[in-house]
C-alpha positions as CSV (number, residue, x, y, z in Angstrom):
1,X,-29.3,17.7,-11.0
2,X,-30.0,14.2,-9.6
3,X,-28.3,12.5,-12.5
4,X,-25.2,14.8,-11.9
5,X,-25.2,13.9,-8.2
6,X,-25.5,10.2,-9.0
7,X,-22.7,10.4,-11.6
8,X,-20.4,12.3,-9.2
9,X,-21.1,10.0,-6.3
10,X,-20.4,6.9,-8.4
11,X,-17.1,8.4,-9.7
12,X,-16.1,9.4,-6.2
13,X,-16.8,5.9,-4.8
14,X,-14.8,4.2,-7.5
15,X,-11.8,6.4,-6.8
16,X,-12.4,5.9,-3.1
17,X,-11.5,2.2,-3.4
18,X,-8.1,3.1,-4.8
19,X,-7.6,5.7,-2.0
20,X,-8.6,3.0,0.4
21,X,-5.8,0.6,-0.5
22,X,-3.2,3.5,-0.4
23,X,-4.4,4.2,3.2
24,X,-4.4,0.5,4.1
25,X,-0.7,0.5,3.5
26,X,-0.1,3.4,5.8
27,X,-2.4,2.1,8.6
28,X,-0.9,-1.5,8.4
29,X,2.5,-0.1,9.0
30,X,1.3,1.9,11.9
31,X,-0.7,-1.1,13.3
32,X,2.2,-3.5,13.3
33,X,5.4,-1.4,13.3
34,X,4.0,1.5,15.2
35,X,5.6,4.0,12.8
36,X,4.1,6.8,10.7
37,X,5.6,6.3,7.3
38,X,6.4,9.8,5.8
39,X,7.9,8.1,2.7
40,X,4.4,6.8,1.8
41,X,3.8,9.5,-0.8
42,X,7.2,9.1,-2.5
43,X,6.5,5.4,-3.0
44,X,3.1,6.2,-4.5
45,X,4.7,8.6,-7.0
46,X,7.5,6.2,-7.9
47,X,5.0,3.5,-8.5
48,X,3.3,5.8,-11.0
49,X,6.6,6.2,-12.9
50,X,7.2,2.4,-12.6
51,X,4.0,1.6,-14.4
52,X,4.6,4.4,-17.0
53,X,8.1,3.2,-17.9
54,X,7.2,-0.5,-18.0
55,X,4.4,0.5,-20.5
56,X,6.8,2.7,-22.5
57,X,9.6,0.3,-22.7
58,X,7.8,-3.0,-23.1
59,X,4.4,-2.0,-24.5
60,X,2.7,-4.2,-21.9
61,X,-0.8,-3.3,-20.6
62,X,-0.6,-1.1,-17.5
63,X,-2.6,-3.7,-15.5
64,X,0.0,-6.4,-16.4
65,X,2.7,-4.0,-15.2
66,X,1.0,-3.4,-11.9
67,X,2.0,-6.7,-10.3
68,X,5.7,-6.1,-11.1
69,X,5.4,-2.6,-9.6
70,X,3.7,-4.0,-6.5
71,X,6.5,-6.6,-6.0
72,X,9.0,-3.8,-6.5
73,X,7.2,-1.9,-3.7
74,X,7.4,-5.0,-1.4
75,X,11.2,-5.2,-2.0
76,X,11.6,-1.5,-1.6
77,X,9.7,-1.5,1.7
78,X,11.9,-4.3,3.0
79,X,15.1,-2.4,2.0
80,X,13.8,0.9,3.6
81,X,13.0,-1.0,6.8
82,X,16.4,-2.6,7.0
83,X,18.4,0.5,6.2
84,X,16.4,3.3,7.9
85,X,13.5,2.0,10.1
86,X,14.9,-1.0,11.9
87,X,17.1,1.2,14.1
88,X,14.4,3.5,15.2
89,X,11.5,1.0,15.8
90,X,12.0,1.3,19.6
91,X,13.1,4.9,19.6
92,X,10.9,7.9,20.5
93,X,8.3,8.8,17.8
94,X,10.3,11.8,16.6
95,X,13.2,9.6,15.6
96,X,11.0,7.4,13.3
97,X,9.3,10.4,11.8
98,X,12.7,11.9,11.0
99,X,14.0,8.6,9.6
100,X,11.0,8.1,7.2
101,X,11.0,11.9,6.3
102,X,14.7,11.6,5.4
103,X,13.9,8.6,3.2
104,X,11.1,10.6,1.6
105,X,13.4,13.5,0.8
106,X,16.1,11.2,-0.6
107,X,13.6,9.5,-2.9
108,X,11.9,12.7,-4.1
109,X,15.1,14.6,-4.5
110,X,16.7,11.8,-6.6
111,X,13.6,11.2,-8.6
112,X,13.1,14.9,-9.3
113,X,16.6,15.0,-10.8
114,X,15.8,12.0,-13.0
115,X,12.2,12.8,-14.0
116,X,12.0,16.6,-13.4
117,X,8.6,17.9,-12.3
118,X,7.0,17.7,-15.7
119,X,3.6,16.0,-15.9
120,X,3.3,12.5,-17.3
121,X,0.3,10.4,-18.2
122,X,-0.6,6.9,-19.4
123,X,-2.8,6.7,-22.5
124,X,-5.3,3.9,-21.9
125,X,-8.5,3.8,-23.9
126,X,-10.9,1.2,-22.6
127,X,-14.2,3.0,-23.2
128,X,-16.9,3.1,-20.7
129,X,-19.9,1.2,-19.3
130,X,-23.3,2.8,-19.8
131,X,-25.2,2.6,-16.5
132,X,-28.2,4.6,-17.7
133,X,-27.8,7.7,-15.7
134,X,-24.0,7.8,-16.1
135,X,-21.2,6.4,-18.3
136,X,-18.5,4.9,-16.1
137,X,-15.0,4.9,-17.5
138,X,-13.7,1.3,-17.7
139,X,-10.4,2.3,-16.1
140,X,-12.3,3.2,-12.9
141,X,-14.1,-0.1,-12.9
142,X,-11.0,-2.1,-13.5
143,X,-9.2,-0.1,-10.7
144,X,-12.1,-0.8,-8.4
145,X,-12.0,-4.5,-9.1
146,X,-8.3,-4.6,-8.5
147,X,-8.6,-2.6,-5.3
148,X,-11.3,-5.0,-4.0
149,X,-9.1,-8.0,-5.0
150,X,-6.2,-6.5,-3.1
151,X,-8.4,-5.9,0.0
152,X,-9.7,-9.5,-0.1
153,X,-6.1,-10.7,-0.5
154,X,-5.0,-8.6,2.5
155,X,-7.9,-9.9,4.6
156,X,-7.1,-13.5,3.7
157,X,-3.4,-13.0,4.5
158,X,-4.1,-11.4,7.9
159,X,-6.9,-13.7,9.1
160,X,-6.6,-16.9,7.2
161,X,-2.8,-17.6,7.1
162,X,-0.1,-18.5,9.5
163,X,1.9,-15.5,8.5
164,X,-1.1,-13.3,9.2
165,X,-1.5,-14.8,12.6
166,X,2.1,-13.9,13.3
167,X,1.6,-10.4,12.0
168,X,-1.4,-9.9,14.3
169,X,0.5,-11.4,17.2
170,X,3.4,-9.0,16.8
171,X,0.9,-6.1,16.4
172,X,-0.9,-7.0,19.6
173,X,2.1,-7.8,21.8
174,X,5.6,-7.9,20.3
175,X,7.3,-9.2,23.5
176,X,4.8,-12.0,24.0
177,X,5.1,-13.0,20.3
178,X,8.8,-13.3,20.7
179,X,8.4,-15.5,23.7
180,X,6.2,-17.8,21.5
181,X,9.0,-18.1,19.0
182,X,7.8,-15.6,16.4
183,X,10.7,-13.7,14.8
184,X,9.4,-10.2,15.3
185,X,12.1,-8.5,13.4
186,X,11.3,-10.4,10.2
187,X,7.6,-9.9,10.8
188,X,8.1,-6.1,11.2
189,X,10.1,-6.0,8.0
190,X,7.5,-8.0,6.1
191,X,4.7,-5.8,7.4
192,X,6.5,-2.7,6.3
193,X,7.1,-4.3,2.9
194,X,3.4,-5.2,2.6
195,X,2.4,-1.7,3.5
196,X,4.8,-0.2,0.9
197,X,3.5,-2.7,-1.6
198,X,-0.1,-1.5,-1.1
199,X,1.1,2.1,-1.6
200,X,2.8,1.1,-4.8
201,X,-0.3,-0.8,-6.1
202,X,-2.4,2.3,-5.4
203,X,0.0,4.6,-7.2
204,X,0.0,2.3,-10.2
205,X,-3.8,2.3,-10.4
206,X,-4.0,6.1,-9.9
207,X,-1.6,6.5,-12.8
208,X,-4.1,4.8,-15.2
209,X,-6.6,7.6,-14.9
210,X,-4.9,10.8,-13.6
211,X,-1.8,12.7,-14.9
212,X,1.0,12.8,-12.5
213,X,4.4,14.3,-11.6
214,X,7.0,13.1,-9.1
215,X,5.4,15.4,-6.5
216,X,1.9,13.9,-6.9
217,X,2.5,11.4,-4.2
218,X,2.4,14.0,-1.5
219,X,-1.2,14.9,-2.2
220,X,-2.2,11.2,-1.9
221,X,-0.2,10.8,1.2
222,X,-2.2,13.6,2.8
223,X,-5.4,12.0,1.7
224,X,-4.2,8.7,3.2
225,X,-3.7,10.5,6.6
226,X,-7.3,11.8,6.4
227,X,-8.6,8.3,5.5
228,X,-6.6,6.6,8.3
229,X,-8.0,9.0,10.8
230,X,-11.5,8.3,9.5
231,X,-11.1,4.5,9.5
232,X,-9.1,4.3,12.7
233,X,-5.3,4.0,13.1
234,X,-4.2,0.4,12.7
235,X,-7.6,-0.7,11.1
236,X,-6.9,-1.8,7.5
237,X,-10.5,-2.6,6.6
238,X,-11.6,0.7,8.2
239,X,-9.2,2.4,5.8
240,X,-11.1,1.1,2.9
241,X,-14.3,2.5,4.4
242,X,-12.6,5.8,5.0
243,X,-11.4,5.8,1.4
244,X,-15.0,5.5,0.2
245,X,-16.1,8.3,2.4
246,X,-13.3,10.6,1.1
247,X,-13.9,9.6,-2.5
248,X,-17.6,10.4,-2.1
249,X,-16.8,13.8,-0.7
250,X,-14.4,14.5,-3.6
251,X,-17.2,13.5,-6.0
252,X,-20.0,15.4,-4.4
253,X,-18.4,18.7,-3.3
254,X,-17.7,20.0,-6.8
255,X,-21.4,19.6,-7.7
256,X,-22.3,22.2,-5.1
257,X,-19.3,24.5,-5.0
258,X,-15.9,25.1,-6.5
259,X,-13.5,22.1,-6.6
260,X,-11.0,24.3,-4.7
261,X,-13.1,23.7,-1.6
262,X,-12.4,20.0,-1.6
263,X,-9.1,20.0,0.3
264,X,-10.6,22.5,2.8
265,X,-13.5,20.3,3.5
266,X,-11.3,17.2,3.7
267,X,-8.9,18.6,6.2
268,X,-11.7,20.2,8.1
269,X,-13.2,16.7,8.5
270,X,-9.7,15.5,9.5
271,X,-9.6,18.0,12.4
272,X,-13.2,17.3,13.5
273,X,-12.7,13.5,13.6
274,X,-9.5,14.0,15.6
275,X,-11.3,16.1,18.1
276,X,-14.6,14.1,18.3
277,X,-13.6,10.5,17.5
278,X,-9.8,10.2,17.9
279,X,-10.0,6.5,17.4
280,X,-11.7,7.0,14.0
281,X,-15.3,6.3,12.9
282,X,-14.6,2.5,12.8
283,X,-12.2,2.3,15.8
284,X,-8.5,1.6,15.8
285,X,-5.5,0.9,17.9
286,X,-4.8,3.4,20.5
């Protein structure tokens, strides 16, 4: 029993790192642009297919395809911002929700026509690492290392670079940032692109160890919302911690009961956190 618990916990934590970077994209967009991006799940799903087809057409290793997909996510985020989000940045919240929801429906509708809803998977045999009480699939370890690297890169960008200082200035006070000569429009577009890039990176990693369809992104978008609430809206590093918490739950719950209870417990936790700690366990922007 103890070995099963340990194995499930380790597996959940490793998946939690990937969930964390997906949620970081969502919370970064909220923290800077102040918009809830309902196209987040569509981007995650399209990134899965991006990695799949790069592997299929070129034979490249999925992890080498991942940077290309992430860059594609950055470009896609910039385009989505310019075409659909820019005009509703200062509009009432419902307008931005409808705008990103419309983008989501366009992306999913078009992609469903192209890819159908059939399941796809990427065959990747890397073996595993024997940790004594559990054999850890190498794909989980690589995904965790990549997720940690992405997190470190985001931290360095936000807190150790000039662009990061501009992003944080716009997030804290857009009007004051503009008075200081910071081009807030460009920074908002860049932030939306980075958030979308993080979602794409997460989608590409998830595709290396789970089967997927074009509708799979919606489930990960919902998980991202739960994680964002756990970690605190606008708190990217809190999102990583929230991802680890959610991943741990997903790993441990099936040990004690049916796996069908996992979403019930996740969204029950979502409601409890909203009621008791509306700013999240680790705090966030109000």
